[in-house]
Each structure stands twice: as C-alpha cells, then as structure tokens.
C-alpha positions as a Markdown table, in Angstrom:
| # | Residue | x | y | z |
|---|---|---|---|---|
| 1 | Unk | 0.0 | 0.0 | 0.0 |
| 2 | Unk | 1.4 | 3.4 | -1.0 |
| 3 | Unk | 1.4 | 5.7 | 2.1 |
| 4 | Unk | 0.4 | 9.4 | 1.3 |
| 5 | Unk | 1.0 | 11.4 | 4.4 |
| 6 | Unk | -0.4 | 14.6 | 2.8 |
| 7 | Unk | -3.6 | 12.8 | 2.1 |
| 8 | Unk | -3.7 | 11.4 | 5.6 |
| 9 | Unk | -3.3 | 14.9 | 7.1 |
| 10 | Unk | -6.0 | 16.3 | 4.9 |
| 11 | Unk | -8.5 | 13.6 | 6.1 |
| 12 | Unk | -7.6 | 14.2 | 9.7 |
| 13 | Unk | -7.8 | 17.9 | 9.5 |
| 14 | Unk | -11.1 | 17.8 | 7.6 |
| 15 | Unk | -12.5 | 15.5 | 10.3 |
| 16 | Unk | -11.2 | 17.8 | 13.1 |
| 17 | Unk | -12.8 | 20.8 | 11.5 |
| 18 | Unk | -16.1 | 19.0 | 11.5 |
| 19 | Unk | -15.6 | 18.0 | 15.2 |
| 20 | Unk | -14.9 | 21.5 | 16.2 |
| 21 | Unk | -18.4 | 22.5 | 15.1 |
| 22 | Unk | -19.7 | 20.7 | 18.2 |
| 23 | Unk | -16.8 | 20.2 | 20.6 |
| 24 | Unk | -13.6 | 22.0 | 21.7 |
| 25 | Unk | -10.6 | 19.9 | 20.7 |
| 26 | Unk | -7.6 | 20.1 | 22.9 |
| 27 | Unk | -5.5 | 17.5 | 21.0 |
| 28 | Unk | -6.0 | 14.8 | 18.4 |
| 29 | Unk | -3.6 | 11.8 | 18.4 |
| 30 | Unk | -3.0 | 9.2 | 15.7 |
| 31 | Unk | -2.0 | 5.7 | 16.6 |
| 32 | Unk | -1.7 | 2.2 | 15.0 |
| 33 | Unk | -0.4 | 1.4 | 11.6 |
| 34 | Unk | -0.9 | 4.9 | 10.2 |
| 35 | Unk | 1.0 | 6.4 | 13.0 |
| 36 | Unk | 3.9 | 4.0 | 12.3 |
| 37 | Unk | 3.7 | 4.9 | 8.6 |
| 38 | Unk | 3.1 | 1.2 | 7.7 |
| 39 | Unk | -0.7 | 0.9 | 6.9 |
| 40 | Unk | -1.9 | -2.0 | 4.8 |
| 41 | Unk | -5.0 | -2.3 | 2.6 |
| 42 | Unk | -8.0 | -2.1 | 4.9 |
| 43 | Unk | -6.2 | -0.3 | 7.7 |
| 44 | Unk | -8.4 | 2.1 | 9.7 |
| 45 | Unk | -7.1 | 5.5 | 10.7 |
| 46 | Unk | -7.2 | 5.2 | 14.4 |
| 47 | Unk | -7.5 | 8.7 | 16.0 |
| 48 | Unk | -7.9 | 9.7 | 19.7 |
| 49 | Unk | -9.7 | 13.0 | 20.2 |
| 50 | Unk | -9.3 | 14.8 | 23.5 |
| 51 | Unk | -12.0 | 17.3 | 24.5 |
| 52 | Unk | -13.1 | 18.7 | 27.9 |
| 53 | Unk | -16.6 | 18.7 | 26.5 |
| 54 | Unk | -16.7 | 14.9 | 26.6 |
| 55 | Unk | -17.0 | 15.0 | 30.4 |
| 56 | Unk | -20.2 | 13.4 | 31.5 |
| 57 | Unk | -20.9 | 11.8 | 28.1 |
| 58 | Unk | -20.7 | 8.0 | 28.2 |
| 59 | Unk | -17.7 | 6.8 | 26.2 |
| 60 | Unk | -19.7 | 4.6 | 23.8 |
| 61 | Unk | -21.9 | 7.6 | 23.0 |
| 62 | Unk | -18.8 | 9.8 | 22.4 |
| 63 | Unk | -17.4 | 7.2 | 20.0 |
| 64 | Unk | -20.7 | 6.9 | 18.2 |
| 65 | Unk | -21.0 | 10.7 | 17.8 |
| 66 | Unk | -17.5 | 11.0 | 16.5 |
| 67 | Unk | -18.0 | 8.1 | 14.1 |
| 68 | Unk | -21.1 | 9.9 | 12.8 |
| 69 | Unk | -19.2 | 13.1 | 12.3 |
| 70 | Unk | -16.4 | 11.2 | 10.5 |
| 71 | Unk | -19.0 | 9.7 | 8.2 |
| 72 | Unk | -20.7 | 13.1 | 7.5 |
| 73 | Unk | -17.2 | 14.7 | 6.8 |
| 74 | Unk | -16.6 | 11.9 | 4.3 |
| 75 | Unk | -13.3 | 11.0 | 5.9 |
| 76 | Unk | -13.0 | 7.3 | 4.9 |
| 77 | Unk | -11.5 | 4.7 | 7.1 |
| 78 | Unk | -11.3 | 7.1 | 10.1 |
| 79 | Unk | -12.1 | 5.4 | 13.4 |
| 80 | Unk | -12.2 | 8.0 | 16.2 |
| 81 | Unk | -12.2 | 7.5 | 19.9 |
| 82 | Unk | -13.1 | 10.3 | 22.3 |
| 83 | Unk | -11.5 | 11.0 | 25.8 |
| 84 | Unk | -11.3 | 13.9 | 28.1 |
| 85 | Unk | -7.7 | 15.2 | 28.7 |
| 86 | Unk | -7.9 | 13.8 | 32.3 |
| 87 | Unk | -8.8 | 10.4 | 31.1 |
| 88 | Unk | -6.0 | 10.3 | 28.7 |
| 89 | Unk | -3.4 | 11.6 | 31.1 |
| 90 | Unk | -4.3 | 8.9 | 33.6 |
| 91 | Unk | -4.6 | 6.1 | 31.1 |
| 92 | Unk | -2.4 | 3.0 | 30.7 |
| 93 | Unk | -0.1 | 2.7 | 27.7 |
| 94 | Unk | -1.9 | 3.3 | 24.4 |
| 95 | Unk | 1.0 | 1.9 | 22.4 |
| 96 | Unk | 2.5 | 3.9 | 19.4 |
| 97 | Unk | 0.7 | 7.2 | 19.3 |
| 98 | Unk | 1.0 | 10.3 | 17.1 |
| 99 | Unk | -0.3 | 13.8 | 17.7 |
| 100 | Unk | -1.6 | 16.2 | 15.1 |
| 101 | Unk | 0.1 | 19.5 | 15.8 |
| 102 | Unk | 0.7 | 22.7 | 13.9 |
| 103 | Unk | 4.0 | 21.2 | 12.8 |
| 104 | Unk | 2.4 | 18.2 | 11.3 |
| 105 | Unk | 1.8 | 14.7 | 12.6 |
| 106 | Unk | 4.1 | 13.9 | 15.6 |
| 107 | Unk | 4.7 | 10.3 | 16.5 |
| 108 | Unk | 5.3 | 9.0 | 20.0 |
| 109 | Unk | 7.6 | 6.0 | 20.2 |
| 110 | Unk | 6.3 | 4.6 | 23.5 |
| 111 | Unk | 3.9 | 5.3 | 26.3 |
| 112 | Unk | 2.7 | 8.9 | 25.9 |
| 113 | Unk | 3.6 | 10.2 | 29.4 |
| 114 | Unk | 7.2 | 9.0 | 28.9 |
| 115 | Unk | 7.9 | 10.8 | 25.7 |
| 116 | Unk | 6.0 | 14.0 | 25.7 |
| 117 | Unk | 9.2 | 16.1 | 25.9 |
| 118 | Unk | 10.9 | 14.4 | 23.0 |
| 119 | Unk | 8.4 | 13.6 | 20.2 |
| 120 | Unk | 9.6 | 12.5 | 16.8 |
| 121 | Unk | 8.4 | 14.8 | 13.9 |
| 122 | Unk | 6.7 | 12.7 | 11.2 |
| 123 | Unk | 5.9 | 15.4 | 8.7 |
| 124 | Unk | 7.5 | 18.7 | 7.6 |
| 125 | Unk | 6.9 | 21.9 | 9.4 |
| 126 | Unk | 4.1 | 24.0 | 8.1 |
| 127 | Unk | 4.9 | 27.4 | 6.6 |
| 128 | Unk | 2.1 | 29.6 | 7.9 |
| 129 | Unk | 4.0 | 30.9 | 10.9 |
| 130 | Unk | 3.5 | 34.6 | 11.4 |
| 131 | Unk | 0.2 | 34.6 | 9.6 |
| 132 | Unk | -2.1 | 37.5 | 10.6 |
| 133 | Unk | -5.8 | 37.3 | 9.8 |
| 134 | Unk | -7.6 | 40.7 | 9.3 |
| 135 | Unk | -11.4 | 40.5 | 9.6 |
| 136 | Unk | -13.2 | 43.8 | 8.7 |
| 137 | Unk | -16.7 | 43.8 | 10.2 |
| 138 | Unk | -17.6 | 47.5 | 11.0 |
| 139 | Unk | -20.5 | 47.8 | 8.6 |
| 140 | Unk | -24.0 | 48.7 | 9.8 |
| 141 | Unk | -25.8 | 45.8 | 8.1 |
| 142 | Unk | -28.6 | 47.9 | 6.8 |
| 143 | Unk | -30.1 | 45.2 | 4.7 |
| 144 | Unk | -30.6 | 43.1 | 7.8 |
| 145 | Unk | -32.6 | 45.6 | 9.8 |
| 146 | Unk | -34.3 | 45.6 | 12.3 |
| 147 | Unk | -32.0 | 42.8 | 13.6 |
| 148 | Unk | -28.8 | 44.9 | 13.1 |
| 149 | Unk | -30.2 | 47.7 | 15.2 |
| 150 | Unk | -29.3 | 45.7 | 18.3 |
| 151 | Unk | -26.5 | 43.4 | 17.1 |
| 152 | Unk | -23.8 | 43.5 | 14.5 |
| 153 | Unk | -24.4 | 41.6 | 11.3 |
| 154 | Unk | -21.6 | 39.0 | 12.0 |
| 155 | Unk | -23.5 | 37.8 | 15.1 |
| 156 | Unk | -26.7 | 36.9 | 13.2 |
| 157 | Unk | -27.4 | 33.3 | 14.1 |
| 158 | Unk | -27.3 | 30.6 | 11.4 |
| 159 | Unk | -27.4 | 26.8 | 12.0 |
| 160 | Unk | -26.6 | 27.0 | 15.7 |
| 161 | Unk | -24.0 | 29.8 | 15.9 |
| 162 | Unk | -23.3 | 33.3 | 14.7 |
| 163 | Unk | -22.0 | 33.8 | 11.2 |
| 164 | Unk | -18.6 | 35.0 | 12.7 |
| 165 | Unk | -18.4 | 31.6 | 14.5 |
| 166 | Unk | -18.7 | 29.7 | 11.3 |
| 167 | Unk | -15.9 | 31.9 | 9.8 |
| 168 | Unk | -13.6 | 31.4 | 12.7 |
| 169 | Unk | -14.1 | 27.6 | 12.6 |
| 170 | Unk | -12.6 | 27.6 | 9.1 |
| 171 | Unk | -9.2 | 28.5 | 10.7 |
| 172 | Unk | -9.0 | 25.2 | 12.7 |
| 173 | Unk | -6.6 | 23.9 | 10.1 |
| 174 | Unk | -4.6 | 27.1 | 9.7 |
| 175 | Unk | -2.4 | 28.2 | 12.6 |
| 176 | Unk | -2.5 | 32.0 | 12.8 |
| 177 | Unk | -0.4 | 34.3 | 15.1 |
| 178 | Unk | -3.2 | 36.8 | 15.6 |
| 179 | Unk | -6.7 | 37.7 | 14.5 |
| 180 | Unk | -7.3 | 41.4 | 14.0 |
| 181 | Unk | -10.9 | 42.5 | 14.1 |
| 182 | Unk | -11.8 | 45.8 | 12.5 |
| 183 | Unk | -15.0 | 46.7 | 14.5 |
| 184 | Unk | -17.5 | 49.6 | 14.4 |
| 185 | Unk | -21.2 | 49.4 | 15.0 |
| 186 | Unk | -21.8 | 47.6 | 18.3 |
| 187 | Unk | -18.2 | 46.4 | 18.3 |
| 188 | Unk | -18.2 | 45.5 | 22.0 |
| 189 | Unk | -20.5 | 42.6 | 21.2 |
| 190 | Unk | -17.9 | 41.2 | 18.8 |
| 191 | Unk | -15.3 | 41.4 | 21.6 |
| 192 | Unk | -17.5 | 39.7 | 24.1 |
| 193 | Unk | -18.4 | 36.9 | 21.7 |
| 194 | Unk | -14.9 | 36.1 | 20.6 |
| 195 | Unk | -13.5 | 36.3 | 24.1 |
| 196 | Unk | -16.2 | 34.0 | 25.4 |
| 197 | Unk | -16.5 | 31.4 | 22.6 |
| 198 | Unk | -12.9 | 31.5 | 21.2 |
| 199 | Unk | -10.7 | 32.3 | 24.2 |
| 200 | Unk | -7.8 | 30.4 | 22.6 |
| 201 | Unk | -7.4 | 33.0 | 19.8 |
| 202 | Unk | -4.9 | 35.9 | 20.1 |
| 203 | Unk | -7.3 | 38.7 | 19.2 |
| 204 | Unk | -6.8 | 42.4 | 18.7 |
| 205 | Unk | -9.7 | 44.9 | 18.1 |
| 206 | Unk | -9.4 | 48.1 | 16.2 |
| 207 | Unk | -12.3 | 50.5 | 15.7 |
| 208 | Unk | -13.1 | 52.0 | 12.3 |
| 209 | Unk | -14.7 | 55.4 | 12.9 |
| 210 | Unk | -14.8 | 56.7 | 9.3 |
| 211 | Unk | -16.7 | 54.4 | 6.9 |
| 212 | Unk | -15.2 | 55.2 | 3.6 |
| 213 | Unk | -14.1 | 51.8 | 2.2 |
| 214 | Unk | -12.5 | 48.4 | 2.6 |
| 215 | Unk | -9.0 | 49.6 | 2.1 |
| 216 | Unk | -9.1 | 52.2 | 4.9 |
| 217 | Unk | -10.6 | 49.5 | 7.2 |
| 218 | Unk | -7.7 | 47.1 | 6.5 |
| 219 | Unk | -5.1 | 49.9 | 6.8 |
| 220 | Unk | -6.0 | 50.3 | 10.4 |
| 221 | Unk | -4.0 | 47.1 | 11.1 |
| 222 | Unk | -0.8 | 48.4 | 9.5 |
| 223 | Unk | 1.2 | 48.8 | 12.7 |
| 224 | Unk | 0.5 | 45.2 | 13.7 |
| 225 | Unk | 1.3 | 43.4 | 10.4 |
| 226 | Unk | 4.4 | 41.8 | 9.1 |
| 227 | Unk | 4.8 | 38.8 | 6.8 |
| 228 | Unk | 1.8 | 37.0 | 5.3 |
| 229 | Unk | -1.8 | 38.0 | 5.9 |
| 230 | Unk | -5.3 | 36.9 | 5.2 |
| 231 | Unk | -8.2 | 39.3 | 4.7 |
| 232 | Unk | -11.6 | 37.7 | 5.3 |
| 233 | Unk | -15.0 | 39.4 | 5.1 |
| 234 | Unk | -17.9 | 37.9 | 7.0 |
| 235 | Unk | -20.7 | 38.8 | 4.7 |
| 236 | Unk | -20.2 | 35.4 | 3.1 |
| 237 | Unk | -19.3 | 31.8 | 4.1 |
| 238 | Unk | -17.1 | 29.7 | 1.8 |
| 239 | Unk | -15.8 | 26.2 | 1.9 |
| 240 | Unk | -12.1 | 26.0 | 1.2 |
| 241 | Unk | -9.0 | 24.2 | 2.4 |
| 242 | Unk | -6.9 | 26.9 | 4.0 |
| 243 | Unk | -4.2 | 24.3 | 5.0 |
| 244 | Unk | -2.9 | 24.5 | 1.4 |
| 245 | Unk | -1.5 | 28.0 | 2.2 |
| 246 | Unk | 1.3 | 26.2 | 4.0 |
| 247 | Unk | 3.0 | 25.6 | 0.7 |
| 248 | Unk | 1.7 | 28.6 | -1.3 |
| 249 | Unk | 4.2 | 29.9 | -4.0 |
| 250 | Unk | 2.2 | 32.8 | -5.4 |
| 251 | Unk | 2.5 | 36.4 | -4.1 |
| 252 | Unk | -1.2 | 36.5 | -3.5 |
| 253 | Unk | -4.4 | 34.5 | -3.8 |
| 254 | Unk | -8.0 | 35.6 | -4.4 |
| 255 | Unk | -10.8 | 33.1 | -3.8 |
| 256 | Unk | -13.4 | 33.2 | -6.6 |
| 257 | Unk | -16.6 | 31.7 | -7.8 |
| 258 | Unk | -18.5 | 32.0 | -11.2 |
| 259 | Unk | -21.8 | 33.8 | -10.8 |
| 260 | Unk | -24.6 | 34.8 | -13.1 |
| 261 | Unk | -24.5 | 38.5 | -12.4 |
| 262 | Unk | -21.2 | 39.8 | -11.1 |
| 263 | Unk | -22.2 | 43.5 | -11.0 |
| 264 | Unk | -22.5 | 43.5 | -7.2 |
| 265 | Unk | -19.0 | 42.1 | -6.7 |
| 266 | Unk | -15.4 | 42.5 | -7.6 |
| 267 | Unk | -14.3 | 40.3 | -10.5 |
| 268 | Unk | -11.0 | 38.8 | -11.5 |
| 269 | Unk | -9.6 | 38.6 | -15.0 |
| 270 | Unk | -7.1 | 35.7 | -15.4 |
| 271 | Unk | -4.4 | 35.5 | -18.1 |
| 272 | Unk | -3.2 | 32.5 | -20.0 |
| 273 | Unk | -0.5 | 32.0 | -17.4 |
| 274 | Unk | -3.1 | 31.5 | -14.7 |
| 275 | Unk | -2.4 | 34.8 | -12.9 |
| 276 | Unk | -4.7 | 37.7 | -12.4 |
| 277 | Unk | -4.3 | 40.5 | -14.9 |
| 278 | Unk | -7.0 | 42.8 | -13.6 |
| 279 | Unk | -9.3 | 43.1 | -10.6 |
| 280 | Unk | -12.5 | 45.2 | -11.3 |
| 281 | Unk | -14.8 | 46.3 | -8.5 |
| 282 | Unk | -18.5 | 46.2 | -9.3 |
| 283 | Unk | -18.1 | 46.0 | -13.1 |
| 284 | Unk | -20.7 | 47.3 | -15.5 |
| 285 | Unk | -19.9 | 44.6 | -18.0 |
| 286 | Unk | -21.1 | 41.1 | -17.2 |
| 287 | Unk | -18.9 | 39.3 | -19.7 |
| 288 | Unk | -16.4 | 38.2 | -17.0 |
| 289 | Unk | -18.3 | 36.5 | -14.2 |
| 290 | Unk | -15.5 | 35.3 | -11.9 |
| 291 | Unk | -16.5 | 37.0 | -8.7 |
| 292 | Unk | -14.1 | 37.5 | -5.8 |
| 293 | Unk | -15.7 | 36.0 | -2.6 |
| 294 | Unk | -14.1 | 38.2 | 0.0 |
| 295 | Unk | -11.0 | 36.1 | 0.8 |
| 296 | Unk | -7.5 | 37.3 | 0.0 |
| 297 | Unk | -4.1 | 36.0 | 0.9 |
| 298 | Unk | -1.0 | 38.3 | 0.6 |
| 299 | Unk | 2.5 | 37.0 | 1.2 |
| 300 | Unk | 3.8 | 40.5 | 2.0 |
| 301 | Unk | 1.4 | 42.4 | 4.1 |
| 302 | Unk | 3.5 | 45.6 | 4.4 |
| 303 | Unk | 3.8 | 45.8 | 0.6 |
| 304 | Unk | 0.0 | 45.8 | 0.5 |
| 305 | Unk | -0.1 | 48.5 | 3.1 |
| 306 | Unk | 2.1 | 50.6 | 0.8 |
| 307 | Unk | -0.3 | 50.0 | -2.0 |
| 308 | Unk | -3.2 | 51.2 | 0.1 |
| 309 | Unk | -1.2 | 54.4 | 0.9 |
| 310 | Unk | -0.6 | 54.9 | -2.8 |
| 311 | Unk | -4.3 | 54.3 | -3.4 |
| 312 | Unk | -5.4 | 56.9 | -0.8 |
| 313 | Unk | -2.8 | 59.4 | -1.9 |
| 314 | Unk | -4.1 | 59.1 | -5.5 |
| 315 | Unk | -7.7 | 59.2 | -4.3 |
| 316 | Unk | -8.3 | 56.0 | -6.3 |
| 317 | Unk | -12.0 | 55.1 | -5.6 |
| 318 | Unk | -14.8 | 53.1 | -7.0 |
| 319 | Unk | -18.3 | 54.6 | -6.4 |
| 320 | Unk | -16.7 | 57.0 | -3.9 |
| 321 | Unk | -15.2 | 54.2 | -1.7 |
| 322 | Unk | -11.7 | 52.8 | -1.3 |
| 323 | Unk | -11.9 | 49.2 | -2.4 |
| 324 | Unk | -9.3 | 46.5 | -1.9 |
| 325 | Unk | -9.5 | 45.6 | -5.6 |
| 326 | Unk | -8.1 | 49.0 | -6.6 |
| 327 | Unk | -5.1 | 48.7 | -4.2 |
| 328 | Unk | -4.4 | 45.1 | -5.4 |
| 329 | Unk | -4.6 | 46.3 | -9.0 |
| 330 | Unk | -1.7 | 48.7 | -8.3 |
| 331 | Unk | 0.4 | 45.7 | -7.1 |
| 332 | Unk | -0.6 | 43.6 | -10.1 |
| 333 | Unk | 0.5 | 46.4 | -12.4 |
| 334 | Unk | 3.9 | 46.3 | -10.7 |
| 335 | Unk | 4.4 | 42.6 | -11.2 |
| 336 | Unk | 2.7 | 40.9 | -8.3 |
| 337 | Unk | 1.7 | 37.3 | -9.1 |
| 338 | Unk | -1.8 | 36.7 | -7.9 |
| 339 | Unk | -3.6 | 33.4 | -8.6 |
| 340 | Unk | -7.3 | 32.5 | -8.1 |
| 341 | Unk | -8.6 | 29.7 | -6.0 |
| 342 | Unk | -12.1 | 28.6 | -7.1 |
| 343 | Unk | -14.7 | 27.6 | -4.4 |
| 344 | Unk | -17.7 | 25.5 | -5.0 |
| 345 | Unk | -19.7 | 26.8 | -2.0 |
| 346 | Unk | -20.3 | 30.5 | -1.4 |
| 347 | Unk | -23.1 | 31.4 | 0.9 |
| 348 | Unk | -24.2 | 35.0 | 1.4 |
| 349 | Unk | -25.3 | 36.3 | 4.8 |
| 350 | Unk | -26.2 | 39.9 | 3.8 |
| 351 | Unk | -30.0 | 39.8 | 3.4 |
| 352 | Unk | -32.8 | 38.0 | 5.2 |
| 353 | Unk | -33.5 | 35.7 | 2.2 |
| 354 | Unk | -29.8 | 34.8 | 1.8 |
| 355 | Unk | -29.4 | 34.3 | 5.6 |
| 356 | Unk | -32.2 | 31.7 | 5.4 |
| 357 | Unk | -30.6 | 30.1 | 2.3 |
| 358 | Unk | -27.3 | 29.8 | 4.2 |
| 359 | Unk | -29.1 | 28.3 | 7.2 |
| 360 | Unk | -30.6 | 25.7 | 4.9 |
| 361 | Unk | -27.2 | 24.8 | 3.4 |
| 362 | Unk | -25.5 | 24.5 | 6.7 |
| 363 | Unk | -28.3 | 22.3 | 8.1 |
| 364 | Unk | -27.9 | 20.1 | 5.1 |
| 365 | Unk | -24.1 | 19.9 | 5.5 |
| 366 | Unk | -23.2 | 18.8 | 9.0 |
| 367 | Unk | -25.2 | 21.1 | 11.4 |
| 368 | Unk | -28.3 | 19.1 | 11.8 |
| 369 | Unk | -28.6 | 17.9 | 15.4 |
| 370 | Unk | -32.1 | 16.3 | 15.1 |
| 371 | Unk | -30.8 | 12.9 | 16.2 |
| 372 | Unk | -30.0 | 14.3 | 19.6 |
| 373 | Unk | -33.2 | 16.3 | 20.1 |
| 374 | Unk | -35.7 | 15.1 | 22.7 |
| 375 | Unk | -38.9 | 14.9 | 20.6 |
| 376 | Unk | -41.5 | 14.6 | 23.4 |
| 377 | Unk | -45.0 | 15.6 | 22.2 |
| 378 | Unk | -43.6 | 17.3 | 19.1 |
| 379 | Unk | -42.9 | 16.3 | 15.5 |
| 380 | Unk | -39.3 | 17.1 | 14.4 |
| 381 | Unk | -38.7 | 17.2 | 10.7 |
| 382 | Unk | -34.9 | 17.2 | 9.9 |
| 383 | Unk | -32.7 | 19.0 | 9.3 |
| 384 | Unk | -32.9 | 21.3 | 12.3 |
| 385 | Unk | -30.6 | 22.7 | 14.9 |
| 386 | Unk | -32.3 | 23.1 | 18.3 |
| 387 | Unk | -30.4 | 24.2 | 21.4 |
| 388 | Unk | -30.9 | 21.7 | 24.3 |
| 389 | Unk | -32.1 | 24.5 | 26.5 |
| 390 | Unk | -35.0 | 25.4 | 24.2 |
| 391 | Unk | -38.5 | 24.3 | 25.5 |
| 392 | Unk | -40.8 | 23.1 | 22.8 |
| 393 | Unk | -44.3 | 21.6 | 23.3 |
| 394 | Unk | -47.1 | 20.5 | 21.0 |
| 395 | Unk | -45.3 | 21.8 | 17.9 |
| 396 | Unk | -44.1 | 20.7 | 14.5 |
| 397 | Unk | -40.6 | 21.9 | 13.9 |
| 398 | Unk | -38.8 | 21.7 | 10.6 |
| 399 | Unk | -37.4 | 21.3 | 8.1 |
| 400 | Unk | -34.7 | 23.9 | 8.0 |
| 401 | Unk | -35.3 | 25.5 | 11.4 |
| 402 | Unk | -32.7 | 26.8 | 13.9 |
| 403 | Unk | -33.9 | 27.5 | 17.5 |
| 404 | Unk | -31.4 | 29.1 | 19.8 |
| 405 | Unk | -30.8 | 28.8 | 23.6 |
| 406 | Unk | -33.6 | 29.7 | 26.0 |
| 407 | Unk | -36.4 | 29.8 | 23.4 |
| 408 | Unk | -40.0 | 28.7 | 24.2 |
| 409 | Unk | -42.2 | 27.4 | 21.5 |
| 410 | Unk | -45.8 | 26.2 | 22.2 |
| 411 | Unk | -48.5 | 25.0 | 19.9 |
| 412 | Unk | -46.7 | 26.2 | 16.7 |
| 413 | Unk | -45.7 | 25.0 | 13.3 |
| 414 | Unk | -42.3 | 26.4 | 12.2 |
| 415 | Unk | -40.3 | 25.7 | 9.1 |
| 416 | Unk | -37.5 | 27.4 | 7.2 |
| 417 | Unk | -37.0 | 29.9 | 10.1 |
| 418 | Unk | -34.3 | 31.1 | 12.5 |
| 419 | Unk | -35.4 | 31.8 | 16.1 |
| 420 | Unk | -32.8 | 33.7 | 18.1 |
| 421 | Unk | -32.0 | 33.4 | 21.9 |
| 422 | Unk | -34.8 | 33.7 | 24.4 |
| 423 | Unk | -37.6 | 34.2 | 21.9 |
| 424 | Unk | -41.1 | 33.0 | 22.7 |
| 425 | Unk | -43.5 | 31.7 | 20.1 |
| 426 | Unk | -47.1 | 30.9 | 21.0 |
| 427 | Unk | -49.7 | 29.5 | 18.5 |
| 428 | Unk | -47.4 | 30.5 | 15.6 |
| 429 | Unk | -47.4 | 29.4 | 12.0 |
| 430 | Unk | -44.0 | 30.5 | 10.6 |
| 431 | Unk | -42.1 | 30.0 | 7.5 |
| 432 | Unk | -39.1 | 31.9 | 5.9 |
| 433 | Unk | -38.9 | 34.1 | 9.0 |
| 434 | Unk | -36.2 | 35.6 | 11.2 |
| 435 | Unk | -37.2 | 36.0 | 14.9 |
| 436 | Unk | -34.9 | 38.2 | 17.0 |
| 437 | Unk | -33.5 | 37.7 | 20.4 |
| 438 | Unk | -36.1 | 37.8 | 23.3 |
| 439 | Unk | -38.9 | 38.6 | 20.8 |
| 440 | Unk | -42.4 | 37.5 | 21.7 |
| 441 | Unk | -44.7 | 36.3 | 19.0 |
| 442 | Unk | -48.2 | 35.0 | 19.6 |
| 443 | Unk | -51.1 | 34.4 | 17.2 |
| 444 | Unk | -54.1 | 32.2 | 17.0 |
| 445 | Unk | -55.1 | 29.3 | 14.9 |
| 446 | Unk | -58.3 | 29.9 | 12.9 |
| 447 | Unk | -61.3 | 27.5 | 12.9 |
| 448 | Unk | -62.9 | 26.8 | 9.6 |
| 449 | Unk | -66.0 | 25.0 | 8.4 |
| 450 | Unk | -65.3 | 24.8 | 4.6 |
| 451 | Unk | -67.2 | 22.8 | 2.1 |
| 452 | Unk | -66.1 | 20.9 | -0.9 |
| 453 | Unk | -64.3 | 22.7 | -3.7 |
| 454 | Unk | -64.0 | 25.8 | -1.7 |
| 455 | Unk | -61.0 | 28.2 | -1.9 |
| 456 | Unk | -60.0 | 30.4 | 1.0 |
| 457 | Unk | -57.1 | 32.9 | 1.0 |
| 458 | Unk | -55.7 | 35.5 | 3.3 |
| 459 | Unk | -53.7 | 38.6 | 2.3 |
C-alpha cells in the first residue's frame, strides 16, 4: 500500500474541522499502523480526540457521535475515539501514538507520558508561521434591519452559531499568530463573543470610525502586520481548504466563484499563465463572471499597506469608496503574481433571504442535530438545529429550522426559520422568518367549516 502522508493529514484535518463545530478539541492523536507509517490495505485511521466537552458523556456515546461526524465529513477509514484530557493523562499505555500539531503529525515511540518532551516529527513543518488574519466587520448591516439595530451583522445566528463563529471555525486547520478584528457598529458585542467562545485566539480589536471603504478599514491594522496575511469578510461563508496555504508559492491568492450576475461584486480577469491580470470592483460589463468572494491572501502584508497608501494618496476610488481591488490592482501592475482559488460553495449572509438560504445549506451539511433532540410531544422534521435548553411543546418543527438557547415554542408550526435566543412563540405558524432575540410572537389558529371545492385565501 502506498502511504500518502499529505492525504492522511487532509483527512484528519477535515474531520477535526467538523468535530470543532460541536466540541472543543484540545488534542488529536493518531495511533496504530498509520502512526507508524506502515498501513496496509483495509487499515483504519485510528484517532484519539481529547476534548473537555466529553466530560459526563458515556464513552460509547462519544465514539458513536465522533463516528457519525467522520461519516458526514466523508473521511473514509477514520475510526475516532473520544476521551477527556484527564482520562488520557491517567490512562495506561496506548502503544504507538502520534499527535496532530501545527508542525504536522508527531509520532510518540512509546507510552505517551514517557515521551511528551521528545516527540519525533513525522511530517514537515508548516509554513504559515507569522500569519495574521484581518477581519473587517464594521458595517451597519442595513439590509438586515431591524436585527442589526441591536446586534452587529456577524453575530446573526445561522445553524446554531453566529456567522462569525462559522468563519472562525474555518481556521482550525490554519495556525495564525493573531486575529485582527476591525470593528465599528456595536463592536463591543464582537469582543464579548470572541472572548467567550474563542478564548484560545490571540485577538486584537481596532475601531473603524470613518466608513469610507474596505482599504481604509484594513489599513488600520498596518502597525500590527508583518509577513503573510489573510483578509476575510464575514458577509459570506465559503468552503475551502486553508491548510494548502502552508505551501503557497504565489505572491497573493483571491478566492473566486463564477456567478450569473457579477455586478454586485469584484471580479478577477485571469491571463493565459493562470495569474490575475485585472481586478475590477462592481463592473458594468457582465462578460467576466469570476466574482471574488471576500477572501484574500498576501505574502507581503507591508507591501499591501504601501499599495493602500498609494491608493489613498491618489484618491483611487470606485463609487466614492476605497476598495481593496483597486489597491491590489496597483500591485498587479507592478508585477505581483496573484492566482485565483475557485470555491464550490459561497453562501451570502447579507440579506434575510440569503441568511435563510445559508441556514438551509449548513443544516444540510453537518449542522443538523435532530438525532439528539428530545422529541416529546412534538414532531421534528430534519434538518434542524435546536439548542438543548429550548423548551418546545405540542409543535411541529422543521425542516430547516434553527432554534437558539432559551427559546420557548408552544402550539406552533415552524419551518425554514431562524429563532434567536430567548424568543417565545405561542400559537405561531411561521415560514421563511427571522425571529430576533427575546422577541415574543403570539397568534391564533383559525377554525374553519369549509365545504367541498371551496377556496380560502388571506392577504
């Protein structure tokens, strides 16, 4: 059997990214024939996952849940076992064990406790050290009002967590030195959320006071940047393998997707050599439909800061705003090699209808928790994501419903809807709806006595 360690790492990291949607992962350890580098046909990928969240969950149930996640993540031959860190530290010898770290897959040659100080490196060191991730999120989210009157757009809930949470989960496979959040409207809520739910991140918060474009937002991070950087906008969610940046050779990367109407986006024109020749923000011409999805990688962050300075000094704007595409175009004109990275999935979170579409997609792809929902006197139609603390009685829920913590739902029928924390719904008939935090919604079911071939409608 030919042993492909890169393919092995991809499978493990894809699985761990899926696990982190539900559990905190402290460590993940490979053991058995794959850890030794000597798998044979039919060998399983034996992986031990350590999480403090497993405390109180029976071991068999943990293993079954991890196995289900592995199956959903399409990580073939992966056989995961779940333990708490305390259980692992006090366990007897596991045998030959490896650990998935930022530096690759580390193999232990004996009982874990005896060799923690001198592990043997199995794969090459990754090259993303020094990476800074800049996340601009200072916008007002006007298209999502009234919800964004009281919370910033990145904290809109989809499929069980805020949009920002889904974005941050993407970086499970990409070690980053620091996350720089460019905040504005209700920015303190962003700080509270990241500090509470992602305490492991080294985070810095900078406030954008003048709303005059993407470039000026990113430029606020200038004094904290050196080396490579990623720029990520949270209006949209994409599916991409960021771990490949470890071996990136281009000067820059723009993630793209073909769309029917590119006029709302920036587009990339690609030459015969595969590199971008021109970036155009909000083009009038729809001939080129390769839209940039709001993800950029730059190998030299300070060179990009100088390009923004040149852009601002020259007052280079599109529709009266400083866009990143114009600053990047200055660098392309001077010889920067930027390639594009196509994505298959690009979900928008900028309008109510697109938020609901994103919720549907995520529930269809790994965020359905209907198997663990206590049905009681209700009917649950998957996929749904229902927080365990929600109280639901005499109701029909689903498909495509997200109900957050502390909600109360009674005598209601709900489908294709997102219900935020603490909301109460009584006698409701809801579809394609967004219900805000602590909202109270009550209605009444009508009683009809309708004869054959009748037609009744309501405006």
